[in-house]
Backbone as ProteinMPNN parsed JSONL, in Angstrom:
{"seq_chain_A": "MEYQESENPFGLIPVELRSLKKDSLFYRKPKAKNFYQKNHYNRKSQFNKTANFSCTNWETGGEIFLKPSTIVWID", "coords_chain_A": {"N_chain_A": [[-7.636, -12.414, -44.0], [-8.311, -15.38, -42.571], [-9.3, -18.613, -43.391], [-10.785, -21.905, -43.112], [-10.279, -24.663, -45.278], [-12.344, -26.413, -45.212], [-14.517, -24.695, -44.783], [-14.901, -23.705, -47.298], [-16.067, -25.242, -49.562], [-16.454, -25.274, -52.304], [-14.424, -24.046, -53.691], [-14.325, -21.238, -53.983], [-13.331, -17.769, -54.444], [-12.208, -15.309, -52.206], [-13.049, -11.72, -52.325], [-12.785, -8.123, -52.209], [-15.746, -6.137, -52.383], [-15.624, -3.75, -53.784], [-13.855, -4.25, -55.706], [-15.19, -5.546, -57.755], [-16.906, -5.512, -61.002], [-19.684, -3.578, -62.14], [-22.834, -5.248, -62.194], [-21.752, -7.74, -61.793], [-21.766, -11.044, -60.461], [-21.986, -12.669, -57.277], [-21.273, -14.329, -54.242], [-22.388, -14.185, -50.824], [-21.316, -15.651, -48.731], [-19.037, -18.449, -48.438], [-20.526, -20.928, -48.46], [-22.992, -20.217, -49.491], [-26.239, -20.342, -50.929], [-27.708, -18.739, -52.527], [-27.023, -16.221, -54.999], [-25.879, -12.848, -55.525], [-26.239, -9.739, -57.325], [-24.161, -7.139, -58.258], [-25.139, -3.69, -58.088], [-25.748, -0.28, -58.492], [-23.664, 2.404, -57.135], [-23.927, 4.134, -54.111], [-23.306, 7.314, -53.095], [-21.706, 8.776, -50.212], [-23.771, 10.953, -48.199], [-25.532, 13.717, -46.746], [-27.805, 12.536, -45.575], [-27.323, 9.767, -45.801], [-25.044, 8.423, -44.212], [-22.989, 6.676, -44.825], [-21.097, 5.363, -47.527], [-22.251, 3.04, -50.03], [-22.854, -0.085, -51.824], [-25.62, -0.995, -53.872], [-27.148, -4.128, -53.898], [-28.7, -6.922, -55.459], [-30.645, -9.701, -54.739], [-30.966, -12.419, -56.901], [-32.935, -14.518, -56.746], [-34.991, -13.909, -54.959], [-35.438, -11.273, -55.303], [-34.874, -9.407, -53.439], [-33.186, -6.462, -51.96], [-30.049, -5.436, -50.805], [-27.736, -3.376, -48.955], [-24.292, -2.841, -49.145], [-21.1, -2.325, -47.689], [-18.279, -0.923, -49.442], [-15.955, -2.248, -48.75], [-16.641, -4.783, -48.0], [-16.136, -8.277, -47.739], [-16.645, -10.56, -50.383], [-17.591, -13.516, -52.201], [-16.504, -15.086, -55.027], [-16.597, -17.004, -58.215]], "CA_chain_A": [[-8.72, -13.046, -43.378], [-7.968, -16.754, -42.561], [-10.521, -19.479, -43.423], [-10.377, -23.222, -43.324], [-10.673, -25.2, -46.474], [-13.698, -27.157, -45.006], [-15.499, -23.628, -44.947], [-14.991, -23.205, -48.634], [-16.071, -26.536, -50.328], [-16.62, -25.0, -53.703], [-13.236, -23.295, -54.212], [-14.553, -19.746, -54.202], [-12.249, -16.784, -54.156], [-12.702, -14.068, -51.508], [-12.487, -10.4, -52.929], [-13.602, -7.028, -51.753], [-16.952, -5.793, -53.246], [-15.408, -2.646, -54.666], [-13.032, -4.679, -56.936], [-15.907, -6.275, -58.844], [-17.503, -4.722, -61.886], [-21.13, -3.532, -62.087], [-23.546, -6.408, -62.744], [-21.106, -8.9, -61.426], [-22.489, -12.016, -59.569], [-21.171, -12.914, -56.168], [-21.91, -15.013, -53.124], [-22.144, -13.436, -49.607], [-20.536, -16.501, -47.915], [-18.628, -19.523, -49.248], [-21.479, -21.986, -48.56], [-24.291, -19.712, -49.788], [-27.06, -20.993, -51.961], [-28.256, -17.665, -53.459], [-26.026, -15.256, -55.333], [-26.338, -11.486, -55.686], [-25.696, -8.981, -58.398], [-23.729, -5.749, -57.799], [-25.829, -2.672, -58.819], [-25.156, 1.052, -58.478], [-22.874, 2.997, -56.095], [-24.56, 5.272, -53.382], [-22.244, 8.17, -52.403], [-22.036, 9.267, -48.877], [-24.493, 12.191, -48.224], [-26.125, 14.236, -45.447], [-28.899, 11.583, -45.09], [-26.818, 8.425, -45.832], [-23.712, 8.695, -43.708], [-21.891, 5.768, -45.374], [-21.136, 5.042, -48.961], [-22.415, 1.599, -50.185], [-23.356, -0.555, -53.075], [-26.901, -1.715, -53.918], [-26.913, -5.521, -54.425], [-29.928, -7.578, -55.597], [-30.711, -11.207, -54.727], [-31.733, -12.78, -58.093], [-34.002, -15.485, -56.556], [-35.993, -13.373, -54.158], [-35.6, -9.844, -55.702], [-34.507, -8.477, -52.242], [-32.158, -5.655, -52.158], [-29.299, -5.14, -49.647], [-26.704, -2.329, -49.231], [-23.109, -3.371, -48.582], [-19.972, -1.44, -47.751], [-17.388, -1.214, -50.479], [-14.843, -3.078, -48.178], [-17.251, -6.084, -47.598], [-15.58, -9.445, -48.499], [-17.72, -11.417, -51.079], [-16.976, -14.701, -52.792], [-16.794, -15.339, -56.591], [-16.165, -18.371, -58.826]], "C_chain_A": [[-8.439, -14.641, -43.609], [-9.295, -17.556, -42.519], [-10.074, -20.845, -43.65], [-10.972, -23.726, -44.677], [-12.044, -25.88, -46.417], [-14.883, -25.97, -45.036], [-15.771, -23.199, -46.355], [-14.977, -24.513, -49.575], [-16.115, -26.391, -51.816], [-15.516, -24.357, -54.358], [-13.458, -21.922, -54.654], [-13.379, -18.893, -53.819], [-12.805, -15.655, -53.433], [-12.121, -12.795, -52.084], [-13.352, -9.44, -52.216], [-14.564, -6.62, -52.878], [-16.496, -4.731, -54.262], [-14.486, -3.037, -55.895], [-13.898, -5.394, -58.058], [-16.6, -5.162, -59.789], [-18.937, -4.641, -61.689], [-21.761, -4.742, -62.786], [-22.843, -7.702, -62.595], [-21.924, -9.778, -60.459], [-21.51, -12.485, -58.494], [-22.011, -13.683, -55.118], [-21.512, -14.122, -51.783], [-21.244, -14.3, -48.66], [-20.187, -17.749, -48.873], [-19.643, -20.682, -49.482], [-22.838, -21.472, -48.954], [-24.879, -20.337, -50.939], [-27.451, -19.909, -53.025], [-27.046, -16.723, -53.746], [-26.737, -13.835, -55.544], [-25.637, -10.823, -56.847], [-25.436, -7.579, -57.898], [-24.438, -4.762, -58.655], [-25.08, -1.345, -58.695], [-24.417, 1.423, -57.13], [-23.672, 4.124, -55.388], [-23.492, 6.057, -52.67], [-22.684, 8.382, -51.013], [-22.715, 10.621, -48.908], [-24.884, 12.568, -46.858], [-27.049, 13.238, -44.813], [-28.237, 10.167, -44.867], [-25.352, 8.6, -45.455], [-22.56, 7.872, -44.189], [-22.08, 5.497, -46.76], [-21.407, 3.526, -49.025], [-22.817, 1.276, -51.588], [-24.628, -1.19, -52.9], [-26.675, -3.019, -54.558], [-28.284, -6.298, -54.384], [-29.754, -9.077, -55.603], [-31.617, -11.641, -55.99], [-32.906, -13.711, -57.844], [-35.241, -14.692, -55.862], [-36.441, -11.886, -54.583], [-35.357, -8.846, -54.551], [-33.282, -7.643, -52.474], [-31.402, -5.363, -50.893], [-28.199, -4.047, -50.007], [-25.488, -2.743, -48.414], [-22.07, -2.345, -48.75], [-19.025, -1.805, -48.829], [-16.31, -2.257, -49.972], [-15.315, -4.488, -47.812], [-16.543, -7.221, -48.454], [-16.674, -10.302, -49.039], [-16.873, -12.561, -51.771], [-17.395, -14.9, -54.201], [-16.196, -16.631, -57.118], [-14.759, -18.176, -59.444]], "O_chain_A": [[-8.357, -15.092, -44.752], [-10.228, -17.256, -41.774], [-9.061, -21.032, -44.323], [-12.019, -23.261, -45.127], [-12.789, -25.924, -47.396], [-16.048, -26.278, -45.284], [-16.708, -22.448, -46.626], [-13.989, -24.79, -50.256], [-15.824, -27.352, -52.528], [-15.617, -24.105, -55.559], [-12.841, -21.464, -55.615], [-12.553, -19.255, -52.982], [-13.764, -15.039, -53.897], [-10.917, -12.707, -52.325], [-14.423, -9.756, -51.699], [-14.283, -6.724, -54.072], [-16.893, -4.765, -55.427], [-14.363, -2.324, -56.892], [-13.395, -5.769, -59.117], [-16.82, -4.032, -59.352], [-19.482, -5.57, -61.092], [-21.284, -5.195, -63.826], [-23.255, -8.697, -63.191], [-22.722, -9.235, -59.696], [-20.327, -12.677, -58.777], [-23.242, -13.676, -55.124], [-20.473, -13.466, -51.724], [-20.489, -13.734, -47.869], [-20.859, -18.039, -49.863], [-19.633, -21.326, -50.531], [-23.81, -22.207, -48.781], [-24.193, -20.819, -51.84], [-27.503, -20.171, -54.226], [-26.2, -16.475, -52.888], [-27.952, -13.712, -55.704], [-24.585, -11.273, -57.301], [-26.26, -6.927, -57.255], [-24.393, -4.911, -59.876], [-23.853, -1.333, -58.792], [-24.601, 0.741, -56.121], [-24.076, 5.048, -56.095], [-22.841, 5.552, -51.756], [-23.849, 8.204, -50.656], [-22.221, 11.457, -49.665], [-24.615, 11.845, -45.898], [-27.061, 13.114, -43.588], [-28.544, 9.478, -43.894], [-24.52, 8.896, -46.312], [-21.387, 8.212, -44.04], [-23.231, 5.398, -47.184], [-20.881, 2.78, -48.199], [-23.082, 2.143, -52.421], [-24.823, -1.888, -51.905], [-26.087, -3.088, -55.637], [-28.939, -6.303, -53.342], [-28.916, -9.654, -56.297], [-32.79, -11.287, -56.099], [-33.828, -13.72, -58.66], [-36.39, -14.893, -56.255], [-37.53, -11.389, -54.294], [-35.596, -7.645, -54.672], [-32.375, -8.111, -53.163], [-32.063, -5.045, -49.905], [-27.826, -3.858, -51.165], [-25.572, -2.968, -47.207], [-22.054, -1.584, -49.718], [-18.956, -2.994, -49.142], [-15.833, -3.059, -50.774], [-14.513, -5.31, -47.367], [-16.392, -7.116, -49.672], [-17.549, -10.744, -48.293], [-15.647, -12.507, -51.87], [-18.588, -14.874, -54.504], [-15.358, -17.25, -56.462], [-14.191, -19.119, -59.995]]}, "name": "protein", "num_of_chains": 1, "seq": "MEYQESENPFGLIPVELRSLKKDSLFYRKPKAKNFYQKNHYNRKSQFNKTANFSCTNWETGGEIFLKPSTIVWID"}
């Protein structure tokens, strides 16, 4: 994935979500203001057709579910 230096003013590193340890903090985009915490893994099942990770926004308490192959940004 190519990106311009102007898109990443804080020098963050892009990595796949699956490579982070549980409870790691990350940003969704290089210019994001809020960070997320990686929580538990949800396996693929009869009802949930795709496997994903639960991630929590620390400021709002909101929860999102991201695929393991999602690119996230770390310090």
